[in-house]
C-alpha positions, -999 to +999 in steps of 0.1 A: -381-425-136-358-410-162-367-376-152-360-383-115-326-399-122-317-368-143-326-345-114-304-366-091-275-365-113-279-327-117-280-322-080-249-343-075-231-325-102-240-291-086-230-302-052-197-314-066-190-282-083-199-261-052-177-283-030-148-279-054-151-242-056-152-239-018-122-260-014-102-240-040-116-206-033-088-181-030-080-172+005-086-137+017-057-117+032-048-128+067-040-094+083-045-066+056-077-046+055-089-056+020-113-039-003-125-064-030-138-035-050-111-009-052-117+025-037-113+056-059-086+080-047-101+109-065-079+136-083-046+147-068-015+165-080+019+161-062+055+166-072+079+137-072+116+135-064+127+145-100+105+175-099+079+160-122+041+158-116+029+129-095-008+122-105-032+093-108-013+084-140+018+077-119-001+048-102-016+033-133-002+000-143+016-006-110+010-022-077+020+006-055+029+004-019+025+039-004+039+050+030+035+085+044+062+101+065+091+126+064+128+125+061+135+140+095+114+111+112+136+096+139+122+061+139+091+049+120+101+060+086+136+047+084+126+014+100+097+010+076+116+018+045+145-005+055+119-033+060+104-025+026+140-027+012+144-062+027+112-075+009+113-055-023+128-085-042+099-106-030+074-080-041+089-078-076+090-116-078+053-118-071+046-090-096+071-071-116+048-040-115+053-035-079+067-001-067+073+016-034+064+053-030+073+075-001+048+103+004+064+132+024+041+151+049+068+177+053+070+198+021+086+227+040+118+207+047+116+178+022+128+194-010+130+172-042+167+168-039+164+157-003+137+132-011+156+118-039+187+112-018+167+098+011+148+071-007+178+062-029+197+055+004+173+027+010+166+015-027+174+034-058+141+023-074+119+037-046+099+068-056+089+098-034+066+127-038+052+155-018+029+186-022+016+216-003-006+207+026-036+220+007-031+193-019-013+167+003-039+164+032-069+153+010-048+128-008-034+112+025-070+112+038-083+095+008-056+068+014-072+061+048-041+077+066-035+108+086-007+132+097-005+162+119+022+188+128+024+197+165+044+229+162+058+239+128+072+270+145+099+250+160+130+243+140+131+206+147+094+200+147+081+164+146+051+151+126+027+126+137+017+102+109+002+068+103+025+039+102+004+019+079+013+010+043-013+014+016-015-008-015-030+008-047-039-015-076-029-010-112-062+008-119-051+035-093-076+024-067-070+017-030-069-022-026-056-028+008-042-013+040-014-030+059-016-019+095+013-019+120+019-040+151+026-019+181+038-026+216+048-004+245+083+009+240+087-003+204+085+014+171+052+006+153+060-015+122+041-036+096+051-073+097+067-077+064+064-115+061+027-111+065+026-082+040+042-104+014+018-133+021-012-111+019+000-095-013+003-129-029-033-136-019-045-103-031-028-110-065-047-143-067-079-127-058-074-100-085-066-126-111-031-111-116 
């Protein structure tokens, strides 16, 4: 009889713990593509807007929001950077280690000086980097993003590029991708309110 009662109490205890865990289980991101186990970005070497190396060490210790584009972009880039500027205080409030990094897919025209001036217009703390296509393309591909140049022989050539924003964790690993909403006739854009909410959930899941 004692053994039977002990087994019953143990069963009730386990059921209670399981129920409590289920109720208080951290919520997964609502919209972001989330990688519970961060994905390695591999080795890379870019140059930042101060002319300094931008390497895996530049991402260590930060929650980095990376966006790929170019300064001559007529729509997606200025819209996205302005949106990121609007939520930057929220990102910093959630985690002071947050940083925004603009990756230029146009090394031919986007000099360090131009990149520095461009991102500073939106937010002086934003960072920027670029590299030759031989170094840049594999890095962008490892971020899960793409870009392509239709006709670089034209003076005012355009670059097709992803409108997504990538989140890299403090270990320098790909943690999530925030994908844009798109509608006919509208510039693709990531919904910033959802990005902030999902980032909060990711921080909880990571124990930060």
